[in-house]
PDB file as gemmi writes it, atoms N, CA and C in Angstrom:
CRYST1    1.000    1.000    1.000  90.00  90.00  90.00 P 1                      
ATOM      1  N   UNK A   1      -9.281  -0.814 -16.706  1.00  0.00           N  
ATOM      2  CA  UNK A   1      -8.646  -0.354 -15.496  1.00  0.00           C  
ATOM      3  C   UNK A   1      -7.997  -1.557 -14.815  1.00  0.00           C  
ATOM      4  N   UNK A   2      -6.695  -1.457 -14.539  1.00  0.00           N  
ATOM      5  CA  UNK A   2      -5.969  -2.543 -13.901  1.00  0.00           C  
ATOM      6  C   UNK A   2      -6.144  -2.451 -12.390  1.00  0.00           C  
ATOM      7  N   UNK A   3      -6.371  -3.599 -11.788  1.00  0.00           N  
ATOM      8  CA  UNK A   3      -6.483  -3.661 -10.341  1.00  0.00           C  
ATOM      9  C   UNK A   3      -5.098  -3.824  -9.741  1.00  0.00           C  
ATOM     10  N   UNK A   4      -4.804  -3.035  -8.726  1.00  0.00           N  
ATOM     11  CA  UNK A   4      -3.543  -3.145  -8.007  1.00  0.00           C  
ATOM     12  C   UNK A   4      -3.757  -4.005  -6.776  1.00  0.00           C  
ATOM     13  N   UNK A   5      -2.875  -4.961  -6.591  1.00  0.00           N  
ATOM     14  CA  UNK A   5      -2.971  -5.843  -5.426  1.00  0.00           C  
ATOM     15  C   UNK A   5      -2.213  -5.208  -4.265  1.00  0.00           C  
ATOM     16  N   UNK A   6      -2.869  -5.140  -3.115  1.00  0.00           N  
ATOM     17  CA  UNK A   6      -2.294  -4.536  -1.920  1.00  0.00           C  
ATOM     18  C   UNK A   6      -2.285  -5.580  -0.805  1.00  0.00           C  
ATOM     19  N   UNK A   7      -1.138  -5.730  -0.161  1.00  0.00           N  
ATOM     20  CA  UNK A   7      -1.024  -6.617   0.988  1.00  0.00           C  
ATOM     21  C   UNK A   7      -1.000  -5.761   2.251  1.00  0.00           C  
ATOM     22  N   UNK A   8      -1.958  -5.979   3.126  1.00  0.00           N  
ATOM     23  CA  UNK A   8      -2.024  -5.302   4.423  1.00  0.00           C  
ATOM     24  C   UNK A   8      -1.521  -6.301   5.446  1.00  0.00           C  
ATOM     25  N   UNK A   9      -0.347  -6.028   6.050  1.00  0.00           N  
ATOM     26  CA  UNK A   9       0.270  -7.034   6.909  1.00  0.00           C  
ATOM     27  C   UNK A   9       0.231  -6.689   8.394  1.00  0.00           C  
ATOM     28  N   UNK A  10      -0.424  -5.608   8.759  1.00  0.00           N  
ATOM     29  CA  UNK A  10      -0.592  -5.238  10.168  1.00  0.00           C  
ATOM     30  C   UNK A  10      -2.053  -4.955  10.447  1.00  0.00           C  
ATOM     31  N   UNK A  11      -2.416  -5.058  11.706  1.00  0.00           N  
ATOM     32  CA  UNK A  11      -3.790  -4.731  12.099  1.00  0.00           C  
ATOM     33  C   UNK A  11      -4.054  -3.256  11.792  1.00  0.00           C  
ATOM     34  N   UNK A  12      -5.224  -2.984  11.291  1.00  0.00           N  
ATOM     35  CA  UNK A  12      -5.625  -1.635  10.932  1.00  0.00           C  
ATOM     36  C   UNK A  12      -7.076  -1.462  11.347  1.00  0.00           C  
ATOM     37  N   UNK A  13      -7.413  -0.267  11.791  1.00  0.00           N  
ATOM     38  CA  UNK A  13      -8.796   0.004  12.182  1.00  0.00           C  
ATOM     39  C   UNK A  13      -9.730  -0.348  11.025  1.00  0.00           C  
ATOM     40  N   UNK A  14     -10.914  -0.798  11.348  1.00  0.00           N  
ATOM     41  CA  UNK A  14     -11.883  -1.208  10.328  1.00  0.00           C  
ATOM     42  C   UNK A  14     -12.137  -0.091   9.324  1.00  0.00           C  
ATOM     43  N   UNK A  15     -12.186   1.150   9.790  1.00  0.00           N  
ATOM     44  CA  UNK A  15     -12.419   2.284   8.880  1.00  0.00           C  
ATOM     45  C   UNK A  15     -11.281   2.408   7.874  1.00  0.00           C  
ATOM     46  N   UNK A  16     -10.052   2.180   8.310  1.00  0.00           N  
ATOM     47  CA  UNK A  16      -8.914   2.222   7.394  1.00  0.00           C  
ATOM     48  C   UNK A  16      -9.009   1.159   6.328  1.00  0.00           C  
ATOM     49  N   UNK A  17      -9.428  -0.036   6.731  1.00  0.00           N  
ATOM     50  CA  UNK A  17      -9.616  -1.130   5.772  1.00  0.00           C  
ATOM     51  C   UNK A  17     -10.733  -0.772   4.794  1.00  0.00           C  
ATOM     52  N   UNK A  18     -11.814  -0.177   5.296  1.00  0.00           N  
ATOM     53  CA  UNK A  18     -12.919   0.244   4.425  1.00  0.00           C  
ATOM     54  C   UNK A  18     -12.447   1.248   3.387  1.00  0.00           C  
ATOM     55  N   UNK A  19     -11.609   2.198   3.799  1.00  0.00           N  
ATOM     56  CA  UNK A  19     -11.094   3.205   2.862  1.00  0.00           C  
ATOM     57  C   UNK A  19     -10.293   2.533   1.756  1.00  0.00           C  
ATOM     58  N   UNK A  20      -9.404   1.631   2.140  1.00  0.00           N  
ATOM     59  CA  UNK A  20      -8.605   0.931   1.128  1.00  0.00           C  
ATOM     60  C   UNK A  20      -9.484   0.116   0.188  1.00  0.00           C  
ATOM     61  N   UNK A  21     -10.434  -0.606   0.751  1.00  0.00           N  
ATOM     62  CA  UNK A  21     -11.284  -1.472  -0.068  1.00  0.00           C  
ATOM     63  C   UNK A  21     -12.316  -0.695  -0.883  1.00  0.00           C  
ATOM     64  N   UNK A  22     -12.556   0.555  -0.547  1.00  0.00           N  
ATOM     65  CA  UNK A  22     -13.546   1.339  -1.290  1.00  0.00           C  
ATOM     66  C   UNK A  22     -13.037   1.774  -2.662  1.00  0.00           C  
ATOM     67  N   UNK A  23     -11.752   1.705  -2.878  1.00  0.00           N  
ATOM     68  CA  UNK A  23     -11.194   2.095  -4.170  1.00  0.00           C  
ATOM     69  C   UNK A  23     -11.291   0.929  -5.139  1.00  0.00           C  
ATOM     70  N   UNK A  24     -12.011   1.109  -6.240  1.00  0.00           N  
ATOM     71  CA  UNK A  24     -12.241  -0.008  -7.169  1.00  0.00           C  
ATOM     72  C   UNK A  24     -10.968  -0.539  -7.811  1.00  0.00           C  
ATOM     73  N   UNK A  25      -9.909   0.267  -7.841  1.00  0.00           N  
ATOM     74  CA  UNK A  25      -8.684  -0.204  -8.471  1.00  0.00           C  
ATOM     75  C   UNK A  25      -7.766  -0.964  -7.504  1.00  0.00           C  
ATOM     76  N   UNK A  26      -8.211  -1.171  -6.259  1.00  0.00           N  
ATOM     77  CA  UNK A  26      -7.406  -1.897  -5.278  1.00  0.00           C  
ATOM     78  C   UNK A  26      -8.043  -3.228  -4.903  1.00  0.00           C  
ATOM     79  N   UNK A  27      -7.231  -4.248  -4.851  1.00  0.00           N  
ATOM     80  CA  UNK A  27      -7.629  -5.539  -4.294  1.00  0.00           C  
ATOM     81  C   UNK A  27      -6.793  -5.711  -3.037  1.00  0.00           C  
ATOM     82  N   UNK A  28      -7.415  -5.649  -1.873  1.00  0.00           N  
ATOM     83  CA  UNK A  28      -6.709  -5.666  -0.599  1.00  0.00           C  
ATOM     84  C   UNK A  28      -6.782  -7.054   0.027  1.00  0.00           C  
ATOM     85  N   UNK A  29      -5.616  -7.612   0.314  1.00  0.00           N  
ATOM     86  CA  UNK A  29      -5.515  -8.884   1.023  1.00  0.00           C  
ATOM     87  C   UNK A  29      -4.934  -8.596   2.405  1.00  0.00           C  
ATOM     88  N   UNK A  30      -5.571  -9.121   3.439  1.00  0.00           N  
ATOM     89  CA  UNK A  30      -5.107  -8.907   4.809  1.00  0.00           C  
ATOM     90  C   UNK A  30      -4.483 -10.199   5.310  1.00  0.00           C  
ATOM     91  N   UNK A  31      -3.190 -10.115   5.638  1.00  0.00           N  
ATOM     92  CA  UNK A  31      -2.456 -11.270   6.169  1.00  0.00           C  
ATOM     93  C   UNK A  31      -1.553 -10.744   7.281  1.00  0.00           C  
ATOM     94  N   UNK A  32      -2.040 -10.812   8.498  1.00  0.00           N  
ATOM     95  CA  UNK A  32      -1.285 -10.261   9.621  1.00  0.00           C  
ATOM     96  C   UNK A  32      -0.449 -11.338  10.309  1.00  0.00           C  
ATOM     97  N   UNK A  33       0.524 -10.874  11.087  1.00  0.00           N  
ATOM     98  CA  UNK A  33       1.346 -11.774  11.881  1.00  0.00           C  
ATOM     99  C   UNK A  33       2.409 -12.523  11.096  1.00  0.00           C  
ATOM    100  N   UNK A  34       2.723 -12.069   9.902  1.00  0.00           N  
ATOM    101  CA  UNK A  34       3.723 -12.755   9.081  1.00  0.00           C  
ATOM    102  C   UNK A  34       5.134 -12.327   9.469  1.00  0.00           C  
ATOM    103  N   UNK A  35       6.040 -13.258   9.431  1.00  0.00           N  
ATOM    104  CA  UNK A  35       7.456 -12.967   9.658  1.00  0.00           C  
ATOM    105  C   UNK A  35       8.048 -12.486   8.330  1.00  0.00           C  
ATOM    106  N   UNK A  36       9.194 -11.755   8.374  1.00  0.00           N  
ATOM    107  CA  UNK A  36       9.776 -11.235   7.135  1.00  0.00           C  
ATOM    108  C   UNK A  36       9.984 -12.299   6.053  1.00  0.00           C  
ATOM    109  N   UNK A  37      10.434 -13.482   6.420  1.00  0.00           N  
ATOM    110  CA  UNK A  37      10.648 -14.534   5.414  1.00  0.00           C  
ATOM    111  C   UNK A  37       9.331 -14.945   4.761  1.00  0.00           C  
ATOM    112  N   UNK A  38       8.253 -14.952   5.524  1.00  0.00           N  
ATOM    113  CA  UNK A  38       6.939 -15.306   4.976  1.00  0.00           C  
ATOM    114  C   UNK A  38       6.454 -14.223   4.018  1.00  0.00           C  
ATOM    115  N   UNK A  39       6.679 -12.970   4.376  1.00  0.00           N  
ATOM    116  CA  UNK A  39       6.289 -11.866   3.481  1.00  0.00           C  
ATOM    117  C   UNK A  39       7.090 -11.956   2.187  1.00  0.00           C  
ATOM    118  N   UNK A  40       8.395 -12.215   2.312  1.00  0.00           N  
ATOM    119  CA  UNK A  40       9.249 -12.323   1.128  1.00  0.00           C  
ATOM    120  C   UNK A  40       8.749 -13.397   0.177  1.00  0.00           C  
ATOM    121  N   UNK A  41       8.220 -14.482   0.712  1.00  0.00           N  
ATOM    122  CA  UNK A  41       7.722 -15.576  -0.117  1.00  0.00           C  
ATOM    123  C   UNK A  41       6.478 -15.193  -0.926  1.00  0.00           C  
ATOM    124  N   UNK A  42       5.653 -14.290  -0.392  1.00  0.00           N  
ATOM    125  CA  UNK A  42       4.369 -13.999  -1.048  1.00  0.00           C  
ATOM    126  C   UNK A  42       4.278 -12.613  -1.671  1.00  0.00           C  
ATOM    127  N   UNK A  43       5.279 -11.753  -1.497  1.00  0.00           N  
ATOM    128  CA  UNK A  43       5.163 -10.340  -1.886  1.00  0.00           C  
ATOM    129  C   UNK A  43       5.214 -10.092  -3.397  1.00  0.00           C  
ATOM    130  N   UNK A  44       5.859 -10.945  -4.161  1.00  0.00           N  
ATOM    131  CA  UNK A  44       6.107 -10.670  -5.590  1.00  0.00           C  
ATOM    132  C   UNK A  44       4.875 -10.253  -6.395  1.00  0.00           C  
ATOM    133  N   UNK A  45       3.706 -10.883  -6.257  1.00  0.00           N  
ATOM    134  CA  UNK A  45       2.571 -10.462  -7.098  1.00  0.00           C  
ATOM    135  C   UNK A  45       1.880  -9.175  -6.626  1.00  0.00           C  
ATOM    136  N   UNK A  46       2.276  -8.630  -5.479  1.00  0.00           N  
ATOM    137  CA  UNK A  46       1.613  -7.434  -4.950  1.00  0.00           C  
ATOM    138  C   UNK A  46       2.247  -6.163  -5.505  1.00  0.00           C  
ATOM    139  N   UNK A  47       1.415  -5.127  -5.610  1.00  0.00           N  
ATOM    140  CA  UNK A  47       1.877  -3.822  -6.065  1.00  0.00           C  
ATOM    141  C   UNK A  47       2.213  -2.904  -4.897  1.00  0.00           C  
ATOM    142  N   UNK A  48       1.692  -3.219  -3.708  1.00  0.00           N  
ATOM    143  CA  UNK A  48       1.935  -2.367  -2.539  1.00  0.00           C  
ATOM    144  C   UNK A  48       1.848  -3.197  -1.266  1.00  0.00           C  
ATOM    145  N   UNK A  49       2.578  -2.729  -0.256  1.00  0.00           N  
ATOM    146  CA  UNK A  49       2.554  -3.332   1.070  1.00  0.00           C  
ATOM    147  C   UNK A  49       2.180  -2.235   2.047  1.00  0.00           C  
ATOM    148  N   UNK A  50       1.091  -2.427   2.782  1.00  0.00           N  
ATOM    149  CA  UNK A  50       0.655  -1.450   3.783  1.00  0.00           C  
ATOM    150  C   UNK A  50       1.008  -2.023   5.150  1.00  0.00           C  
ATOM    151  N   UNK A  51       1.797  -1.239   5.906  1.00  0.00           N  
ATOM    152  CA  UNK A  51       2.235  -1.681   7.221  1.00  0.00           C  
ATOM    153  C   UNK A  51       2.004  -0.588   8.251  1.00  0.00           C  
ATOM    154  N   UNK A  52       2.098  -0.963   9.496  1.00  0.00           N  
ATOM    155  CA  UNK A  52       2.166  -0.009  10.596  1.00  0.00           C  
ATOM    156  C   UNK A  52       3.495  -0.294  11.272  1.00  0.00           C  
ATOM    157  N   UNK A  53       3.526  -0.444  12.564  1.00  0.00           N  
ATOM    158  CA  UNK A  53       4.803  -0.680  13.235  1.00  0.00           C  
ATOM    159  C   UNK A  53       5.061  -2.152  13.524  1.00  0.00           C  
ATOM    160  N   UNK A  54       4.114  -3.024  13.240  1.00  0.00           N  
ATOM    161  CA  UNK A  54       4.258  -4.431  13.576  1.00  0.00           C  
ATOM    162  C   UNK A  54       5.003  -5.263  12.562  1.00  0.00           C  
ATOM    163  N   UNK A  55       5.132  -4.791  11.336  1.00  0.00           N  
ATOM    164  CA  UNK A  55       5.790  -5.558  10.284  1.00  0.00           C  
ATOM    165  C   UNK A  55       7.211  -5.057  10.101  1.00  0.00           C  
ATOM    166  N   UNK A  56       8.134  -5.980  10.095  1.00  0.00           N  
ATOM    167  CA  UNK A  56       9.523  -5.631   9.838  1.00  0.00           C  
ATOM    168  C   UNK A  56       9.800  -5.883   8.357  1.00  0.00           C  
ATOM    169  N   UNK A  57      10.113  -4.823   7.639  1.00  0.00           N  
ATOM    170  CA  UNK A  57      10.403  -4.940   6.205  1.00  0.00           C  
ATOM    171  C   UNK A  57      11.913  -5.023   6.051  1.00  0.00           C  
ATOM    172  N   UNK A  58      12.379  -6.210   5.765  1.00  0.00           N  
ATOM    173  CA  UNK A  58      13.816  -6.461   5.639  1.00  0.00           C  
ATOM    174  C   UNK A  58      14.271  -6.285   4.190  1.00  0.00           C  
ATOM    175  N   UNK A  59      15.567  -6.320   4.014  1.00  0.00           N  
ATOM    176  CA  UNK A  59      16.128  -6.238   2.660  1.00  0.00           C  
ATOM    177  C   UNK A  59      15.594  -7.373   1.782  1.00  0.00           C  
ATOM    178  N   UNK A  60      15.450  -8.558   2.375  1.00  0.00           N  
ATOM    179  CA  UNK A  60      14.935  -9.710   1.629  1.00  0.00           C  
ATOM    180  C   UNK A  60      13.524  -9.435   1.099  1.00  0.00           C  
ATOM    181  N   UNK A  61      12.677  -8.832   1.932  1.00  0.00           N  
ATOM    182  CA  UNK A  61      11.314  -8.485   1.514  1.00  0.00           C  
ATOM    183  C   UNK A  61      11.366  -7.491   0.359  1.00  0.00           C  
ATOM    184  N   UNK A  62      12.202  -6.475   0.495  1.00  0.00           N  
ATOM    185  CA  UNK A  62      12.314  -5.447  -0.554  1.00  0.00           C  
ATOM    186  C   UNK A  62      12.803  -6.062  -1.863  1.00  0.00           C  
ATOM    187  N   UNK A  63      13.809  -6.909  -1.792  1.00  0.00           N  
ATOM    188  CA  UNK A  63      14.336  -7.558  -3.003  1.00  0.00           C  
ATOM    189  C   UNK A  63      13.270  -8.397  -3.699  1.00  0.00           C  
ATOM    190  N   UNK A  64      12.482  -9.124  -2.916  1.00  0.00           N  
ATOM    191  CA  UNK A  64      11.413  -9.935  -3.514  1.00  0.00           C  
ATOM    192  C   UNK A  64      10.319  -9.047  -4.115  1.00  0.00           C  
ATOM    193  N   UNK A  65      10.048  -7.930  -3.471  1.00  0.00           N  
ATOM    194  CA  UNK A  65       9.035  -7.017  -3.998  1.00  0.00           C  
ATOM    195  C   UNK A  65       9.489  -6.414  -5.322  1.00  0.00           C  
ATOM    196  N   UNK A  66      10.750  -6.121  -5.441  1.00  0.00           N  
ATOM    197  CA  UNK A  66      11.272  -5.522  -6.671  1.00  0.00           C  
ATOM    198  C   UNK A  66      11.387  -6.532  -7.808  1.00  0.00           C  
ATOM    199  N   UNK A  67      11.295  -7.800  -7.491  1.00  0.00           N  
ATOM    200  CA  UNK A  67      11.452  -8.848  -8.502  1.00  0.00           C  
ATOM    201  C   UNK A  67      10.300  -8.906  -9.495  1.00  0.00           C  
ATOM    202  N   UNK A  68       9.213  -8.196  -9.242  1.00  0.00           N  
ATOM    203  CA  UNK A  68       8.060  -8.285 -10.142  1.00  0.00           C  
ATOM    204  C   UNK A  68       7.991  -7.108 -11.122  1.00  0.00           C  
ATOM    205  N   UNK A  69       9.130  -6.564 -11.462  1.00  0.00           N  
ATOM    206  CA  UNK A  69       9.166  -5.444 -12.401  1.00  0.00           C  
ATOM    207  C   UNK A  69       8.484  -5.792 -13.724  1.00  0.00           C  
ATOM    208  N   UNK A  70       7.904  -4.778 -14.335  1.00  0.00           N  
ATOM    209  CA  UNK A  70       7.236  -4.955 -15.618  1.00  0.00           C  
ATOM    210  C   UNK A  70       8.299  -4.943 -16.708  1.00  0.00           C  
ATOM    211  N   UNK A  71       8.315  -5.976 -17.513  1.00  0.00           N  
ATOM    212  CA  UNK A  71       9.345  -6.104 -18.543  1.00  0.00           C  
ATOM    213  C   UNK A  71       9.049  -5.255 -19.775  1.00  0.00           C  
ATOM    214  N   UNK A  72       7.788  -5.032 -20.085  1.00  0.00           N  
ATOM    215  CA  UNK A  72       7.401  -4.219 -21.235  1.00  0.00           C  
ATOM    216  C   UNK A  72       7.629  -2.743 -20.894  1.00  0.00           C  
ATOM    217  N   UNK A  73       8.572  -2.103 -21.569  1.00  0.00           N  
ATOM    218  CA  UNK A  73       8.943  -0.714 -21.234  1.00  0.00           C  
ATOM    219  C   UNK A  73       7.804   0.269 -21.469  1.00  0.00           C  
ATOM    220  N   UNK A  74       7.003   0.039 -22.501  1.00  0.00           N  
ATOM    221  CA  UNK A  74       5.878   0.932 -22.764  1.00  0.00           C  
ATOM    222  C   UNK A  74       4.858   0.851 -21.634  1.00  0.00           C  
ATOM    223  N   UNK A  75       4.536  -0.365 -21.192  1.00  0.00           N  
ATOM    224  CA  UNK A  75       3.578  -0.523 -20.093  1.00  0.00           C  
ATOM    225  C   UNK A  75       4.145   0.049 -18.797  1.00  0.00           C  
ATOM    226  N   UNK A  76       5.424  -0.173 -18.539  1.00  0.00           N  
ATOM    227  CA  UNK A  76       6.050   0.359 -17.322  1.00  0.00           C  
ATOM    228  C   UNK A  76       5.985   1.886 -17.308  1.00  0.00           C  
ATOM    229  N   UNK A  77       6.238   2.508 -18.455  1.00  0.00           N  
ATOM    230  CA  UNK A  77       6.176   3.961 -18.558  1.00  0.00           C  
ATOM    231  C   UNK A  77       4.753   4.464 -18.332  1.00  0.00           C  
ATOM    232  N   UNK A  78       3.788   3.782 -18.938  1.00  0.00           N  
ATOM    233  CA  UNK A  78       2.382   4.159 -18.775  1.00  0.00           C  
ATOM    234  C   UNK A  78       1.971   4.070 -17.311  1.00  0.00           C  
ATOM    235  N   UNK A  79       2.359   3.003 -16.643  1.00  0.00           N  
ATOM    236  CA  UNK A  79       1.982   2.821 -15.241  1.00  0.00           C  
ATOM    237  C   UNK A  79       2.586   3.903 -14.347  1.00  0.00           C  
ATOM    238  N   UNK A  80       3.822   4.291 -14.635  1.00  0.00           N  
ATOM    239  CA  UNK A  80       4.445   5.350 -13.824  1.00  0.00           C  
ATOM    240  C   UNK A  80       3.627   6.631 -13.899  1.00  0.00           C  
ATOM    241  N   UNK A  81       3.166   6.981 -15.092  1.00  0.00           N  
ATOM    242  CA  UNK A  81       2.431   8.236 -15.236  1.00  0.00           C  
ATOM    243  C   UNK A  81       0.993   8.127 -14.754  1.00  0.00           C  
ATOM    244  N   UNK A  82       0.342   7.003 -15.004  1.00  0.00           N  
ATOM    245  CA  UNK A  82      -1.064   6.879 -14.614  1.00  0.00           C  
ATOM    246  C   UNK A  82      -1.231   6.580 -13.125  1.00  0.00           C  
ATOM    247  N   UNK A  83      -0.255   5.990 -12.509  1.00  0.00           N  
ATOM    248  CA  UNK A  83      -0.381   5.612 -11.096  1.00  0.00           C  
ATOM    249  C   UNK A  83      -0.257   6.807 -10.161  1.00  0.00           C  
ATOM    250  N   UNK A  84       0.383   7.875 -10.590  1.00  0.00           N  
ATOM    251  CA  UNK A  84       0.600   9.017  -9.711  1.00  0.00           C  
ATOM    252  C   UNK A  84      -0.711   9.610  -9.211  1.00  0.00           C  
ATOM    253  N   UNK A  85      -1.679   9.838 -10.100  1.00  0.00           N  
ATOM    254  CA  UNK A  85      -2.966  10.387  -9.675  1.00  0.00           C  
ATOM    255  C   UNK A  85      -3.696   9.431  -8.737  1.00  0.00           C  
ATOM    256  N   UNK A  86      -3.622   8.144  -9.014  1.00  0.00           N  
ATOM    257  CA  UNK A  86      -4.269   7.158  -8.141  1.00  0.00           C  
ATOM    258  C   UNK A  86      -3.630   7.166  -6.760  1.00  0.00           C  
ATOM    259  N   UNK A  87      -2.307   7.220  -6.728  1.00  0.00           N  
ATOM    260  CA  UNK A  87      -1.614   7.264  -5.435  1.00  0.00           C  
ATOM    261  C   UNK A  87      -1.959   8.537  -4.684  1.00  0.00           C  
ATOM    262  N   UNK A  88      -2.016   9.648  -5.408  1.00  0.00           N  
ATOM    263  CA  UNK A  88      -2.340  10.923  -4.765  1.00  0.00           C  
ATOM    264  C   UNK A  88      -3.725  10.867  -4.123  1.00  0.00           C  
ATOM    265  N   UNK A  89      -4.713  10.352  -4.861  1.00  0.00           N  
ATOM    266  CA  UNK A  89      -6.075  10.245  -4.306  1.00  0.00           C  
ATOM    267  C   UNK A  89      -6.100   9.341  -3.077  1.00  0.00           C  
ATOM    268  N   UNK A  90      -5.421   8.226  -3.162  1.00  0.00           N  
ATOM    269  CA  UNK A  90      -5.387   7.292  -2.039  1.00  0.00           C  
ATOM    270  C   UNK A  90      -4.716   7.931  -0.822  1.00  0.00           C  
ATOM    271  N   UNK A  91      -3.609   8.613  -1.024  1.00  0.00           N  
ATOM    272  CA  UNK A  91      -2.903   9.226   0.099  1.00  0.00           C  
ATOM    273  C   UNK A  91      -3.687  10.401   0.687  1.00  0.00           C  
ATOM    274  N   UNK A  92      -4.408  11.148  -0.150  1.00  0.00           N  
ATOM    275  CA  UNK A  92      -5.252  12.226   0.367  1.00  0.00           C  
ATOM    276  C   UNK A  92      -6.361  11.667   1.256  1.00  0.00           C  
ATOM    277  N   UNK A  93      -6.991  10.576   0.814  1.00  0.00           N  
ATOM    278  CA  UNK A  93      -8.031   9.935   1.637  1.00  0.00           C  
ATOM    279  C   UNK A  93      -7.433   9.424   2.933  1.00  0.00           C  
ATOM    280  N   UNK A  94      -6.256   8.822   2.832  1.00  0.00           N  
ATOM    281  CA  UNK A  94      -5.602   8.275   4.017  1.00  0.00           C  
ATOM    282  C   UNK A  94      -5.255   9.409   4.995  1.00  0.00           C  
ATOM    283  N   UNK A  95      -4.752  10.530   4.491  1.00  0.00           N  
ATOM    284  CA  UNK A  95      -4.422  11.666   5.354  1.00  0.00           C  
ATOM    285  C   UNK A  95      -5.667  12.214   6.036  1.00  0.00           C  
ATOM    286  N   UNK A  96      -6.790  12.294   5.296  1.00  0.00           N  
ATOM    287  CA  UNK A  96      -8.046  12.746   5.910  1.00  0.00           C  
ATOM    288  C   UNK A  96      -8.450  11.811   7.041  1.00  0.00           C  
ATOM    289  N   UNK A  97      -8.330  10.525   6.799  1.00  0.00           N  
ATOM    290  CA  UNK A  97      -8.670   9.550   7.831  1.00  0.00           C  
ATOM    291  C   UNK A  97      -7.754   9.700   9.051  1.00  0.00           C  
ATOM    292  N   UNK A  98      -6.458   9.800   8.804  1.00  0.00           N  
ATOM    293  CA  UNK A  98      -5.496   9.907   9.905  1.00  0.00           C  
ATOM    294  C   UNK A  98      -5.657  11.207  10.693  1.00  0.00           C  
ATOM    295  N   UNK A  99      -6.113  12.251  10.039  1.00  0.00           N  
ATOM    296  CA  UNK A  99      -6.281  13.536  10.711  1.00  0.00           C  
ATOM    297  C   UNK A  99      -7.663  13.729  11.299  1.00  0.00           C  
ATOM    298  N   UNK A 100      -8.511  12.741  11.184  1.00  0.00           N  
ATOM    299  CA  UNK A 100      -9.856  12.874  11.733  1.00  0.00           C  
ATOM    300  C   UNK A 100      -9.781  12.877  13.258  1.00  0.00           C  
ATOM    301  N   UNK A 101     -10.743  13.516  13.921  1.00  0.00           N  
ATOM    302  CA  UNK A 101     -10.696  13.615  15.376  1.00  0.00           C  
ATOM    303  C   UNK A 101     -10.835  12.276  16.099  1.00  0.00           C  
ATOM    304  N   UNK A 102     -11.243  11.233  15.388  1.00  0.00           N  
ATOM    305  CA  UNK A 102     -11.419   9.933  16.023  1.00  0.00           C  
ATOM    306  C   UNK A 102     -10.071   9.267  16.282  1.00  0.00           C  
ATOM    307  N   UNK A 103      -9.052   9.636  15.530  1.00  0.00           N  
ATOM    308  CA  UNK A 103      -7.737   9.021  15.642  1.00  0.00           C  
ATOM    309  C   UNK A 103      -6.978   9.654  16.799  1.00  0.00           C  
ATOM    310  N   UNK A 104      -6.384   8.822  17.623  1.00  0.00           N  
ATOM    311  CA  UNK A 104      -5.583   9.306  18.744  1.00  0.00           C  
ATOM    312  C   UNK A 104      -4.204   8.674  18.643  1.00  0.00           C  
ATOM    313  N   UNK A 105      -3.437   9.110  17.686  1.00  0.00           N  
ATOM    314  CA  UNK A 105      -2.129   8.544  17.446  1.00  0.00           C  
ATOM    315  C   UNK A 105      -1.092   9.651  17.371  1.00  0.00           C  
ATOM    316  N   UNK A 106       0.082   9.404  17.910  1.00  0.00           N  
ATOM    317  CA  UNK A 106       1.165  10.375  17.819  1.00  0.00           C  
ATOM    318  C   UNK A 106       2.121  10.031  16.684  1.00  0.00           C  
ATOM    319  N   UNK A 107       1.903   8.915  16.021  1.00  0.00           N  
ATOM    320  CA  UNK A 107       2.817   8.467  14.982  1.00  0.00           C  
ATOM    321  C   UNK A 107       2.316   8.682  13.575  1.00  0.00           C  
ATOM    322  N   UNK A 108       1.423   9.626  13.359  1.00  0.00           N  
ATOM    323  CA  UNK A 108       0.855   9.852  12.035  1.00  0.00           C  
ATOM    324  C   UNK A 108       1.345  11.184  11.498  1.00  0.00           C  
ATOM    325  N   UNK A 109       1.791  11.181  10.252  1.00  0.00           N  
ATOM    326  CA  UNK A 109       2.270  12.396   9.612  1.00  0.00           C  
ATOM    327  C   UNK A 109       1.307  12.768   8.515  1.00  0.00           C  
ATOM    328  N   UNK A 110       0.907  14.024   8.471  1.00  0.00           N  
ATOM    329  CA  UNK A 110       0.007  14.499   7.429  1.00  0.00           C  
ATOM    330  C   UNK A 110       0.785  14.654   6.129  1.00  0.00           C  
ATOM    331  N   UNK A 111       0.194  14.207   5.036  1.00  0.00           N  
ATOM    332  CA  UNK A 111       0.817  14.309   3.723  1.00  0.00           C  
ATOM    333  C   UNK A 111      -0.050  15.169   2.836  1.00  0.00           C  
ATOM    334  N   UNK A 112       0.570  16.122   2.138  1.00  0.00           N  
ATOM    335  CA  UNK A 112      -0.184  16.929   1.193  1.00  0.00           C  
ATOM    336  C   UNK A 112       0.568  16.970  -0.119  1.00  0.00           C  
ATOM    337  N   UNK A 113      -0.171  17.169  -1.192  1.00  0.00           N  
ATOM    338  CA  UNK A 113       0.403  17.189  -2.526  1.00  0.00           C  
ATOM    339  C   UNK A 113       0.065  18.516  -3.199  1.00  0.00           C  
ATOM    340  N   UNK A 114       1.020  19.040  -3.930  1.00  0.00           N  
ATOM    341  CA  UNK A 114       0.760  20.232  -4.734  1.00  0.00           C  
ATOM    342  C   UNK A 114       0.077  19.783  -6.008  1.00  0.00           C  
ATOM    343  N   UNK A 115      -0.892  20.546  -6.471  1.00  0.00           N  
ATOM    344  CA  UNK A 115      -1.557  20.166  -7.712  1.00  0.00           C  
ATOM    345  C   UNK A 115      -1.307  21.185  -8.793  1.00  0.00           C  
TER     346      UNK A 115                                                      
END                                                                             
């Protein structure tokens, strides 16, 4: 099982961090307060960037994130198909957390997936 590296660049409630870190296939690094140029410098080895409203994701950040494409076409194809279920599980957990009565936010959108 390959571990996916996740960069969390904004403050997140401790419970949210626990949810992310509870998934064995995720390695979560928390680096808050970074400017876009700093994120661009470190984003390449990460598979995901988790943000809230404090991080500005510029074109430069996106370009650097895309620079780590998998060159082996067979592995890239495998990852596309195998990652979908992992993403679905993660997003379902995240939606449950965001919709819990403890959260008092107007900026959260519920996400659901057809199975």
